[in-house]
N, C-alpha and C positions, 0 to 999 in steps of 0.2 A: 792916202787921201781918197783913192778910188774905192778902197774897201769901205770907207766910211760912207761914201755916196751910195754904194750898193746896199748897205745896211739901212740907210735912211729911205732909199727907194723901196725896199722890200717892206719896211714898216708902213710907209705911206700907202703902198698898194693894199696891204691888209686892212688898214684903217679905212681906205676908200670903199672896199667891199662891205665892211661892217656898216659904215655910215650910209651908204646908198641903200642897203637893205633895211635900215631903220626908218627911212622916209615913208610917209604914208602914200598909198597909191593915188595917182591923180587921173585915172582913166575916166574919160568923159562918157563913154558908152553911147547909148542912143540919145541922151540928153545933149550931146555935143553937136548934133545936127541942127537943132533949132535954136541953139544959143542958151538953153536953159541951164547949162552947167556953170555959167558965170555968175549966177545969183548967189551961190555960196562959195565964192572964190577967195574969201579973206584968209590970211595966214595967222596962225596963233604965234605967240612969241617963242614958244619952244621950237616950232617949225622954222622960224626965221633964224634962230640961233644955230639950228642943225644945218641950215643952208649955208650959213657963213663958215662954219667949221668945215663942211664938206668942200667949199670953194678954196679955203686956205690949204687943206690937205691936198687937193687936186693941183693947186699951183706948185706946191713943194714937189709933188711927184713929177710934174711936167718938167720943172727946172732940173731936177736930178736926172731925169731921162735924157734930156738934151745934153747935159754935161757929160754923161757917161757915153752917149751915142756918138757925139762928135769928138770924143777923145780929148777934150780940153784939159781935163785933169788926168794926169798919168801917175 
């Protein structure tokens, strides 16, 4: 069972790297000082879907990490 968790954790870590790199940059730059960056702050549906998938994979990674780290599954 522990080997399965290690495999799932490794796959989730790799997927997190890929998914995070797929996100569009959200840097405000100078426009963040005056609040002008919030004018064009709407998310497209593809970006919303990418955020959901990233959150799910992140949750899977965190759960596997806690299970492995605390030694619940041996």
